[in-house]
C-alpha positions in Angstrom: -43.0 119.5 -89.2 -46.1 117.8 -87.9 -49.3 120.0 -87.9 -51.5 120.6 -84.9 -54.4 119.1 -86.9 -52.4 115.9 -87.5 -51.4 115.5 -83.9 -54.9 116.3 -82.7 -56.3 113.7 -85.0 -53.8 111.1 -83.8 -54.6 111.9 -80.1 -58.3 111.5 -80.8 -57.8 108.2 -82.7 -55.9 106.9 -79.7 -58.7 107.9 -77.4 -61.2 106.2 -79.6 -59.1 103.0 -79.8 -58.9 103.0 -76.0 -62.7 103.1 -75.5 -63.2 106.8 -74.5 -65.7 107.5 -77.3 -67.9 104.3 -77.2 -70.8 106.6 -76.2 -71.4 110.3 -76.7 -69.1 112.3 -74.5 -70.5 114.3 -71.6 -69.2 117.8 -72.3 -69.3 119.0 -68.7 -67.5 115.9 -67.6 -64.9 116.3 -70.3 -64.3 119.9 -69.3 -63.9 118.8 -65.7 -61.3 116.3 -66.8 -59.4 119.1 -68.5 -59.7 121.1 -65.4 -58.3 118.2 -63.3 -55.2 118.1 -65.5 -54.7 121.8 -64.9 -55.1 121.2 -61.1 -52.5 118.4 -61.4 -50.1 120.8 -63.1 -50.6 123.3 -60.3 -49.8 120.6 -57.7 -46.7 119.7 -59.6 -45.7 123.3 -59.8 -46.2 123.8 -56.1 -44.1 120.7 -55.4 -41.3 122.0 -57.6 -41.7 118.9 -59.7 -40.7 120.3 -63.1 -40.9 117.0 -65.0 -44.4 116.2 -63.8 -45.5 119.8 -64.3 -44.5 119.6 -68.0 -46.3 116.2 -68.4 -49.5 117.6 -66.8 -49.4 120.5 -69.2 -49.2 118.0 -72.0 -52.2 116.1 -70.5 -54.2 119.4 -70.7 -53.5 119.8 -74.4 -54.1 116.1 -75.1 -57.6 116.3 -73.5 -58.4 119.5 -75.3 -57.3 118.2 -78.6 -59.2 114.9 -78.1 -62.4 116.7 -77.2 -62.1 119.2 -80.0 -61.6 116.6 -82.7 -64.4 114.4 -81.2 -66.7 117.4 -81.5 -65.7 118.1 -85.1 -63.8 121.3 -84.2 -60.8 122.2 -86.3 -58.6 123.1 -83.3 -55.7 124.1 -85.5 -57.7 126.7 -87.3 -59.3 127.9 -84.0 -55.9 128.4 -82.4 -54.6 130.3 -85.4 -57.6 132.6 -85.6 -57.6 133.2 -81.8 -53.8 134.0 -81.9 -54.5 136.6 -84.7 -57.1 138.2 -82.4 -54.8 138.2 -79.4 -52.0 139.9 -81.4 -54.4 142.9 -81.9 -55.2 143.3 -78.3 -53.9 146.0 -76.1 -50.9 145.4 -73.8 -52.0 143.3 -70.8 -55.7 143.7 -71.9 -58.2 142.9 -69.2 -55.8 143.4 -66.3 -57.5 146.2 -64.3 -54.7 146.4 -61.8 -52.0 147.4 -64.3 
């Protein structure tokens, strides 16, 4: 099975090879691009376009992985540690209406 780290590294390598890292990345702009992929997923969901919805979710992950690797963040370790924290949280934590 391929690791998250390996796939994130491959995604970042592809972005570098396609010119997206020729200069320092603008972090706010990069976060806006991630947000735009989330918005595109929402549009696909609203249009009942399941195939495009799945593709847009993949685009979100691709942009996150590329940014993380480009900034030297070990996204696999971060995901694992955050998942451990989330497993310890109360049922539906943070939801004041429940």
